[in-house]
C-alpha positions, 0 to 999 in steps of 0.5 A: 499500499502506497502512502498518500500525498499528505502522508508522504509530506508528513514523513518527510517533514518528520524526518527532516526534523529529526535530523535537525534535532539529533545532529545539529553541530555545536558552535564550537567542539573545542570550547565548553557549550555552558560555563556555570558559576558553581563550584560543585562538589557532587552531582546527582541526576533527578529520576523524575524531569530533566534536571541534574543537582550540584551541591556547593559546600562552600555557600551551604547551597544545592543548584538545580540544572536544566539538562535541556537549557544547561542553565541554572534553574534554581538554588537553595539552601540545603544544610551546613556544608552540603556534599553527597545527594540522593534521590527517593525512588519517586523523585519527591525527595532529595536527601543531602549529606552535611559535612559540617553539621551531623545531619542529613537534609531532606528536601521536597523537590517540588518547591525545594523546601527544607522539610526535615533534618535527620540527626546522625552521630557525625557529619555526613560525606556521601550517601545512596538511597538503597532497597526499600528506601534505606538510606546509607551514609559515610562520615565526613571525619569520625571513627564510625562505620557505614550509617544507616538511616530510616527514611520512613521514620526519618531517623538514624537506625545505627551503623553496620558491620563493614570490612574494618572497624572504621571506614575512614574519612570521605568514603565513597558509595554507589548503589546498583540500579535495582538498589539491592547492592551497595558498593563502598570504597575508602579514600584515605588509606595507602591500601585501597579497599573496595567492598560490595554489600547485599542491601536488599534484606533487613541487614546488609551482608558482605558479598565481596571485598578485596580487603588485605585481611581478607576475612579469613581469605573467603574472597578473591583478594587482590591489589588495587592500589592505595589513596583512592580517588573515585568510585564509578559504576555504570548505569547498567550496574555491570561495571566498576571502577575504583580510581587510586592515586598510583593506578590499580596496577593491573597487568603491571601497568602504571597510572592505569584503571581497571574495570571490574565486572560486578557479577564476580569482580573480575577485572575485564579490561584496564587503561591508562588514564593519566598521572594520577588517576583521580576522577572517571565516569561512564557513559549511559551505555558504558561504551566510553569512560571519561577520566580526568588525565591532567590538571587541564584535560579530560580524556575519553577512553572507548571500552566497548567498540560496537557500542561506541559505533552504534550510537550516533556520533558527529565528532570524535574528540578524544580529550576536553580542556578545563583550562586554568582559571585565574586566582586558583592555585596550581592545579586548582582548575583540575576537574574533581567531579564528572558527570554525563547526561542520560543523552550521552551528549553532555559531559559536566566537569566541576573545574575550579570555581566552574561547572563546564559542559562539554558536547561529547559528539555522541547521542546514545538516546536521540533528543527529538525537539518539541516540533519533532514530537508534535510532527510525529504524533501528527503523522501517526494520527494521520496514518491512523485516520487513513487506515480506518478510512480505507 
């Protein structure tokens, strides 16, 4: 059956709009698309809407950034020294770890009002929401273990047995997409420790660790280097990286990053990220890994060639510059936190006193504009009407 003339015209219009929406070239691939006046500590992607949030410890502020416009849409007070952030599963609440006071702030995301503060034994550094809404937080500076918070009762629920008597200062957390597995990494030890916990039950259970004493050698033991810097988990929960100051030492390499498979914690890949490894993030499809290379560069590493080639590309830019910002000490512009939006298009870098947003040259998920979406809907409606008439 041939398309009618109107339907052919609509199809052509939709195709043209989709091409424009998906492949419009940036004004300059070398320069950031946007520069935001935020000294961000951490990013947290909202599960509802099209926003990412950035914490700014020095001003006790959290910023809401629109991922379409790349502009700050709102800012609000979130406690004394906000750092790590995590959303409730429905996105109605934002939990903020406060470093300079022993609390976790509870923010209503509909209006960004501070509606509660949960008291802890010490200030919190990082946090994640796990299965059943249970909240887990690491201490900023104290002799305690991983802390639990009951989000239903908004109350501290004690700590739990971890791989050591204390988890150290500024330890890092990641949570699996199904909220059932919690990943931990320390940052202040010369012998870096990574651990995985099953948090699907009433009490967390240790699943794996590389810790030196190895708990009577129950788990596969290997060295991942020391002075932990960053812990990154792929969006699908299959891959984990633990960046350390001297590199993971995989296959005898220097300053390299090992990619761990979370099903069995085997190192399945490694690459050199720069000296020293400090910060990294996976693309949404886990085909690419972006890592801070030097004080002024972020480099792209292809992990899965097939996936990399499958996603639409209009440029191959192996690195992104984070230039020196006047008034900062040497190395002060080095990116300390990275985030990639759900489409894979935008790379956010917390660099010095700014957040720089780069175009990656990739599109993991197409981004049709409003006109394209309207044209698609109209074309489908027209097709359905013609089918009924025939």
